[in-house]
N, C-alpha and C positions, 0 to 999 in steps of 0.2 A: 643618364641620371633620371631619377623619378621627378615628377612635377607636383607642385603644391596646388592641387585643384580645389575649387570652391566646393564646400559642403552645404552651403546655405540653400534652404528649400526655395523653389520657385515662388516668386511673387511675395516673398517675405520682406517687409520693410526693415532696413538695418537700424539697429539701436545700439549705441555705443556701450550700454550697460548689459547687453544681452549677447553673449559670445556666439550663441547658435545662429544669430541673425546676421553675423558678419562674415566677410570673405577676406582672404589674403592676410595682410599683416595689420589690419585695423586694431585688433586687440592689443598689439604691442604698444600702441599709442594710448588707448583709453582704459585698458583693463586695470581693475583695482583702484582707479582714481575716483575720489569723491570730492565734489566742490564743498568748500567750507561754508556752512550755513550761517556762521556768525559774521564773517567779513565779506562773503561773496567771492572769495578767491577761487579760481577755477581749478586749482591744483590742491591736492591734499596737503595740508601744512605739516611741518615737523611737530609731532606731539612729544615733547621732551618731558614726559611724566613717567615716573617709575611705578606709580600706583594710581588706581582709578576708584571713583566713588562706588561703594558697595550697594547692592540692591537693598530694598527695605527689609527683606528677610535674607540675611547673608548666608544662612545655612543652605540656600539653594545653589550656591556656587559650585558645589561638588556633585550636583545632579547631572546625570547623563544628558548631553545635549545643551547644557548651559552655554549661551553664546555671548555673555557679557565679558567685559575686560576687567581684570582684577589687578594683575601685577605684570610688569613688562617682561620679566624673565620668562613668563609663561605665555603671554600674548599681549601685544601692544597694537595701537591703531595703525602705525606705519608698517609694522610686521604683517598685520592681517591683510592690508591692501596688496602688499607685494606677493603674499602667498596666493591670493585670489588670481592675480595676473599670471604667476608662473605655473600654477596647476593647469590652467586652461591652455596656456601656450604649449605645454607638453602633452596635452590630451590626457591628463591625469585627473583623479577625483579630488585629491587634496595635496597640499604642500606644507612642509614645515621648514622655516628658514632659520639659519644658525649664524653665529658670529664669523665663521670661516668655512671654507669647503671641507677642511679636515674634520671640523666638528660635526658636519653633516654626515660624512663618511663613517666616522667613528660611531655616531648615534645609530646609523643603519646596522653596522656590523654588531654592535653591542646588543641591539634589540633582537637580531635574528639568530645569533649564535649562543649556544650554551656549552658548558664544559663537556668534553667528549665528542662534540660535533666535528665534522670534517668539512673543510672549505677547499675549493679549487680556485686558484687565483692566477691570473696572467703573469707570466714570468717577466714581463716588462710593464711596470706600472710606476706611477709617481713614487719617488723614493720614500716618502713618509708613509704611504699606504703599504709599501713593501715592508717597512719597519714594523708596522702594526702586526702583520701576519707572520713575519719572520722572527719576531722577538716577543713583543708585548702579549699578544693573544695566546700563543702557546705557553709562555712562561707564567702568565698571571691567571689565565682562564682555562688552560688545558685543552685548547682548541688545536686540532690537527690540520695541517695545511700542506697541500701539494701545489708547487708553482709549475705551471705548464705553458708551453707555447700555445696560446689561445687560437692561433690560426691553423693548428694541426688538430682537426676535429677528432680524429681517431685517438690521438693522445689524450684529449679531454675525456672521451668516452672511457678509455682505459683507466683513467685516474679516479673514476667514480667508485665509491665504496657504499656499503649499506648505510653508513653514518653521514654521507654527504648531504649537507643542508644548504650549501651556498656555492654558486659559481659567480665569480666577480671578474670584470674586465673593464677597461676603457674602450670606447669605440675606436678612437685613434690613440695608439699607445704613446705615452710620454716617456722617453723622447724619440724613439726610433721610428714612430709613425706607421707601424703595422696596423692593419685594420681588422676588427673583429666582425665575423658574420653573425650578427645578433639573432636573426631567426633560427639559424642552425644551433646556436648555443642555447637558446631558449628551449628548443626541442630536447636537447640532451639533458638540460637541468630538470625540466618538467617530467621527463621520462624517469628520472631518478628520484622524483619527489622532492627536488630541491628548488630554490628560488634563484633567479638570475638578477643580479644587481649590476647596473651600468653607470660608470662615470662618463658623462657626455660633455664634460667641460670644453673639449676641443670642437664639439659638434652641437652647438645650441640650435634650437629651432629658428628659422624653418629648415636649416641644413639637415637635421636628423631628429626624429622623435622615437627613441628606443621603445617606449611603451607600445607604440603602434606595431612594433616588430616582435613583440612577445616578452619583453623585459618586464619584471615585476616591480622594480624600483629604479628610478633614475636620479642621479645626483649631479650637481654642478658646483664648482667654485664660482660663486657669483662675482668674485673679485675680478674675474677675467672678462669674458665677452659681454655678459649681461650688464655689468657696470660700464665697462668700455672706456673709462677715463683715468684709470690708474689712481683713484683717490678714495676708494672704499673697499672694505672686505666683507665677505658674506658667503654663505653656503646654503644649499637647499636639497631636500629629498622629496621626491614626488612619486605618487603612486596611488594604490588602493587606500580609501579613506581609513579603514580600520587599521591598516598597518602604519600609516602616517600618524594617526592619533596615538597608537601604541608608542611610537618614538617620542611624540610630544609629551605625553603624560608620564613616560618612563624616564628616558635619558634627559630630555630638556628640563622637565620639572625638577628632577632630583640631582642632576649633575651640572646643569647650567649650560652655557654655550649659546644662549639666545643672542640674536643680532641687536645692535643698538638702534634706536629710532632714527638717528641721523644717518647711519649707514644704510638702513632700509630705505630711507627717503632718497639718498643719493643713487642707489641701485635702481629704484623705481624710475628716477629721472633718466638714468643712462639707458635703461631697457627700452625706452620709447623709440630709440633710433637703431636698435639692434639689427633689424633686417637690412637696413640700408648700409650700416657699417660692415656687416658680415659679407654682403654682396661685394663691396669694394675690396675687402680684405682677401676674399677668395680669388677675385680677378687679379689682384696684385700678386698674390702668392703663386698663381699659375704662371704668370709672366716671369716672375723671379726664378721659379723652379726650372722653367724651360731655358732661361738664360744660363743658369748654373750647370744644367745638365749638358749643355752644348759647349761649355768652356773646358778646354783641355787642362786647365790648371786645377780643376776640381776633381777630386778622386771619386766621389760618390754623392748622389743626391737621393734622398728619400722624400717623396711627396705623392700622395694617393692619386693626384691628377695626372701623373706621368704614366704613359702606357706601359712602361717597363716596371712599374711598381708591382710587387708580388700580389697585392690584393686590390689592384685597380678595378677589376671587374666587380668585386664585392662592394667597393666604394661607390661605383657608378650605379649599382642596383639600389643601394640604401640611401644615398645622399640626394638632396634637392638643391640645385642651383650652384654647385661648386664642390670643392674638395677640401675645404678648410683653409685656415690662415697661417698654418705652421709649415715651415720648410726646414728639414734637417739635412746637413751635408757634412762631408769630410774633406779636409785638405791634407795632402801629403806634405813631405818636407819635415822640418823640425818643429818642435814646440815653439821655438822663438819665431819661426815663420808665421805660425798661426796667431801668436800674440801680436805680432806686427800687423797682420791683417785686421784683427779686431780693433786694435787701438788706433788704426789709421782712419776708421770710418768716421765720416763727418755729418751724415744725415741719420744714420742708424745708431742707437744708443746701446751701450753694453750694460745690460741689466736683466735680472730674472723677471718672471711673469710673462703674461701674454694677453691678447685681446684688447690692448690699449689702442688709443688713437695714433700713437707713434710706434714705429717699428723698433723692436728690441732684439738684441743678439746676445746669446749666452754660449760660451765655449767652455767645455769641460773634458778632461781626461778622466774617465770613470775608472774606479778600482776594478780589479779582475772579477770580483763577485758580482756586483751590480751589472757589469757589462757583458757577462758570460753569454747572455742570450742575444746580444746585438749582432748585427752583420760583422764579419771579420774586419772589414775596413774601418768600422767605428771603433772596434777594439784596438786596432793598431794606431789609428791617427786621432782618436778622440772624436767628439761630436759637437758640431756647431748648430745651434737651433735658432732659426729666425722666426720671430713672432711678428708677422707682417701687419703694418698699420695702414693708415689712410693717405699717406703721401702719394705723390705722383709716382707711378711705377717707373717712369723714365729716370726720375731722380734716384730711386732706390737702386736700379740697375747700374746707373752711372757711378754711384757711390761704391757699390760692390766691385765694379770693374776697376775703379781707381785704386782701391785698397788691395785687390789681388795683384795689380801691377806693382804697387809698393812692396808687397811681400814676395812676389814670385817673378816679376818682370812682365812684359806685355805678352798677351796671348799669341800663340803661333799657330 
């Protein structure tokens, strides 16, 4: 795996307000935060205002470069601080935060694509993103789409057309956990005159920074790892300042989808501990994956940290400090066996989402269409996704072992 080396210049005194003077994860704690001048509070307060006092000459608010606050749907105090933090954490020029991850993804695609354009999309992506490209964009906007196995670089090259404007993938695909080779995909996209957009929700910094690997725009569901506590929703798009501002002044201003001040504040709070949480989640996930992989009652395990994973080498090259907090696996037997396993868990909670402080499990038998690109074992037996939390790994493994025994008997 790569290492997250310091970029601070020698003999530079660190300043919590100056990203370039800091090393490691200090910006996760201090970035975007401003002490309140009125009360002296050392954390930015929640500014629950939907409107801000206009300047003496309000006609200046439409001038290029105007930096004041006017209306929270366009920019608010808590939104602005969060954007400052996230942009620098991802090594981007600018960030725009939205009410949900899907709002950020839609804003990016709506900004980048026009009728008649062609997009290449990973054939395993979050189901709502697949729905945008499989249904809404072709039907409503006349956008042409090819779904391709993003790990087959030759297939991606073959799918390129003269009208290709976009290549889109997740770093770690949801839910089968294949891993994209971001530098290689960036080269293919840029050779075609297209942009590469990356959903890095499963791989927040310091685990991965797609912009450093050639991506043009990176998106996250902030609901997940950045927030980390399962109590707020948000999304972000990060990249070149001109492109991000086009998203803001286009889709955000005219369509909506801005994040609420309270959710921005909650995610700012959660993001301070992201590096520590992510380290624990990666360590726990590795231990859980190794346990499941060695258990004869488990039919298949997908986790990039296992040597047998198809893209283990690509993950090791691109990731820093671990292989993510998600483990997907399959159990043979009957549907009832698998339900018995999930419902017998006593530490792990059956729920959707990921990146929370607690471990979540979601079991689903996917329809033939969405699962067509999955490994055959997932098509046959369904897929169980573990979103690993912060509990003791010994307790997580003991819980899984006990539930496997309930559903399948003791390991032999």
